[in-house]
N, C-alpha and C positions, 0 to 999 in steps of 0.2 A: 434605516437609511437605505437608499437604493443601491444595490450591488454594482460596483464599478464595472464588472465584466459584462453586465447587461448592456452597457453602452456600445459594445463592439459585437457585431455579428460575427460568429466564428468563421463564416464563409468569406469574410473580408480579410481575415488574418494573413492569407498568402500575399495579398496586395499590400499589406502593411509591412510584412517581412522583407520583401524585395527592396523597397526604399530605404529601410533601416540598414540593410547590408551595403547598399550603394553609398549611403551617407557615411557609414563607418569607413568604407574603402577610400572615399574622397578625403575624409578627415585624416586618415593615416598617411595618405599621399601628401597632403599639405604640410603635415608636421614631420615628414620623413627625416629631416635633418637634425631633429632635436630628440632628446630622451623624454619619455613620459614620466610624470610624477606618480607617486604611490596611489593617491586618491583618484587621479585621472585614469590610471590603468584599471583599478578595481571597478570604477563606475562604468567604464567602457565595456569591460568583460560582462558585468552584471546586466547591462542593457541588452547586449547581444543575446545573452543566455535567456533572459526573460522573453524576448521576441521569439526565440526558437522554441521555448517550452510552450508559449501560447499557441504557436503554429502547430506543434505536434499534439498537445493535449486537447486544446479547444477546437481546432479546425479538423485535424485528422483523427482525433480521439485515439491516439496511440500512446500506450504506456509501456514501452519496451526498451530495447537495448539503446536506442538513440537517446531517449530522455534520461535513463538511469545509468548509462555507461559512457556513451560517446560524449555527451555534454559535460559531465563532471571531469572527464579526462581533458576535454577542451579548456575548461576553466583553469586547470592546473598548468597544462602545457602552454596555453595561450597567454597566461600571466607571465610566464618566463619569456616568451617571445616579445611581448610588448614592453614589459618592465626592463628587460635587458637590452632593448634596442638603443643603439647609440649612447649607451650608458657605461660608466666605469664598472669594474667587476663588482657584483653584488653577491651576498652570501645566500646559501640555501634558505636560511631562516627568513631573510627578507622576501625571497620569492614566495615562500610558503605563507608568509603574513599577508601579502597582497592577494594571493589566491584565496585564502581563507576569508579575507574581507569581501572579496567578490562573491564568494559562496554565501556569506551572511546577508549581503545585499539582495541576492537572488531569493533567499528564503523570505526576507522581509517583503520583497516585491510580490511574491506569490500570495502572501497573506493580504497585502494591501489591495491587490487587484482581485482578490477572492477567487484566484485560480486554484488554490489548494488550501487545506486547513492544517492546523498544527499537528494533528495525529499522524497524517501521512508524512509530513516533514520529519517528525521524530523517527518514524520507522525507516525512512529512506536515508537518514543521516549517516549511519555507519558505512553503508555502501558508497554513498556519494562522496563522503570525505576521504575514504580510502582510495577511490579512483582519482580524486583531485590530487591527493598526495602522490600517487603514481605518476600523474601527468607532470607535476613539478619535478619529481625525481628524474624522469626521462629527459625533460627539457634541459635541466641543469647538466646532466651527463653528456648531452649532445652539443652543448654550447662550445666547448673547447675544440671539437672536431670540425664543426661547420661554421663557427664564427658568425660574421655579419650576414652571410647568406641565409642563415636560419632565421634571422630576425627581420627580414624584409616584410613589407606589407603583403606582398604576393604570397609568401609562405604562410602568413597568418590567415589570409582569406581562403587559401586552399584548404587549410585545416578547418576553417569555419564552415565551408560548404559541405563537409562530410556529414554534418548533423541533419540538415534538411533533406539531403539525398537519401540518407539512411531511413529517416522518418517516412518519406514517400514510399520507399521500398517495403517497409513494414506495413504500411497502410494498404497496399495493393496485394500483398502476399497472403493468401488464405492460411490460417493457422488454427488448428484444433487444440483448444486448451486441454492439457492433461487432467485426468481425474485422480484425485488423491484420497487416501483412506486414513482416517485417524481413529484409534480405539483407546478407550480409557476404562479401567475396571475399578471396582470397589466392592469390598465385602460388607454385607449388611446383616445385622443380627436379627433376622426375621426370615421365615420360610418363603419360598417363591410365591405361594398363593397370596400372601399378604403384600409382597413387593409388587406383584403384577398390577394390581389395581392402581398403584401410584405411578407406574411408568406409562400406563395407558393414558392417563390424564392426571395432572396434578394442579392444586390450587396455586394462587398467586404467591410468588416468592417475595422475600423482603428485598429492599434496595441493595445493590451490589456494594461490596467492600473493595473489590479489586480495582486498582487504579486504571487499568485499561478499559474497563466498562464505564467507570465514572467519567473517563475522558471522552466517551462517545461511541465506542465500539458497541455494536448491537448485541444484546443479551436476552435470553428467554425470560419472560415474565410469568407465563402460565401456559397450560395446554388444555384444549377442549376437544371433545369427540362426540360425534353424532352416530349412534348405533354401535354395533360391535361386529367382529368378524372381518374377513377379507373384503375390501371394497368400502369399508366405513370411512367417513370423512373425518379427518383430524386436523386441528389447527394448533400450531405453535405460535403463540403471540409473542413477538419480540418487542424490544424497546423502540424499534423503528417501524413496526407495523406487523400485521398478521402474515404468517407463512402457511398457506393451505397445503394439506398433505392427503394422500390416499393410502389406506392400509393395504399392503401387499400380502403379508403373511401374519396370520393371527393363530399362533400355536400356544394357547394358554396352558400353563404359565411358564412357557419356555422361551418363546421368540416372538417379538413384535417387530415387523419391518414395514417401512412406509416409504412412499415416493413423494418427493417435494414437487409441488406444482408451480410454485412461484416463490422467488426469494426477494424479500424487501431490501432496501438499502443496507449495506454492510455496516454503516456507521452514521453518526451525526458529527460532522466535522466541527472542530473548534476554530472559530474565526472571529476577528473583531466585528464582523458584519452580522453575526448571528448565524442562522442556518444558511448554508451554501450548498449547491448541488453540482460539484465537479462531475465530469462524465464518468469517472471510474466508480461512482457510487451505484450506478445501474449497469448490471450485466457483467461486471468484471469479477465478482465473486458470486458463484452460483452453487447453492446447495442442491444436490441431486437426490440423495436418499439417506435414510438413517435407520438404525435398529437398536433394540435392547435385547440382549441374550441373558437369560437367567439360568444359572447353573446351581443346583442344590448342593449344599455342603453339609458335613456332619454337624450335629448339634443344632439343627434347625436354622442354619445360616444360609445365605445366598450370595453367590458371586454374580454381580451384575456387570456386564460388559456393554458399554455404549459405543457405537460406531457410527461415524458420519463419512459420507462420500461427497466430495465437493470439487469444483473447478475454480480456477482463477486465471484471469487473462493478463496478469502483470509479468513483465520479464525484466531481468533474468529470473526465470521461474524458480530456480533453486534457492535464490536469496529470499524471495517473497514467500516461499513455502515455509521457511523457518518461522516467519511471523504468523502465517495463517494456520499452520499446524499447532503452534503454541496457543493461539487464540481459540481454536476449536477445542483443544484439550481443556482450556480454562472454562469454556462453555459446558463441556461434559461434566467437569467437576462441580460446577455450580448446580447443575440439574441432579447429579447423583447424590450430592450431599443433602439436597432437599428431599429426594426420595428416601434416603437413609433415615433422615430425621422423622419423616412421616411414618415410615414402616416400623421403626423401633418404638416410637411413641404408641403406635397402635397395638403393639404386642407387649408393652410394658417392659421392654428390654433395652431401653435407651442406654447406649454406650457412654461411659464417662470418659 
């Protein structure tokens, strides 16, 4: 089936966003004297949020504070403003229910319009829900102090305009993605000379058991190498495509370090429409280099330390690093366990 987001040129999204904001403002003005219902509020918040996410992600290609912090807060705080406007006193639970419903509608809309896949929504969920909850809490706490003035359409629209302004500022502000380092170690019951040949290049791995890889995150399938020594061409074939590398350091059998020349897509998104290509799949996660360090231990054993250096362009960086570090660590474990099995089988010392 033809992807729905192909029907809209990302460059046209700013021209779509402005009429949406004007229509919402006009609608709120026309119904300013009556209270909004539960479903009416949830749908209105969801439509606005989807328009803003489409503007930020598809047109400006920003995946930062505006999308993952400002908008979730807006969903929570805005739900209190709209649902509490001209209405009798409502409970915190009622406000949280309407905000959660709006959030669920946004997630469904992102899947429906193929703007995002299920994996990214799952990873973003803890952050997004926490900030939505914060928005609801702040809105409820301010209601007794500001009363009706807080619930006017003007107050809601001022809050609403913060998101596109922030997105625009993020899009035009140059930002260098930080480089992160992740190391994973494993003891192998084989000498370094045996382990070395399996870290240089290893045959195809079996299919993954980890849910994160089965769900679509890229994982290593095999590695290949042409020649030996510094300058040799190496390829790590991932589930999403080949990742070409150049060997920097070849210190047999102690250290193999390589530079990554190109990073294939970080995942295959789960979507009702099959394969989709949201902008963050290209260039937002970049592997820079990697290495294997082999340290001889007593009894003919080897400590293998696998290290990766990578960048990601998602913000807030601290939150997304929790996910990316964990995923890189799982990738290391998948490779090291394969190297361990091959090495120990080769020496007849397979650990039980």
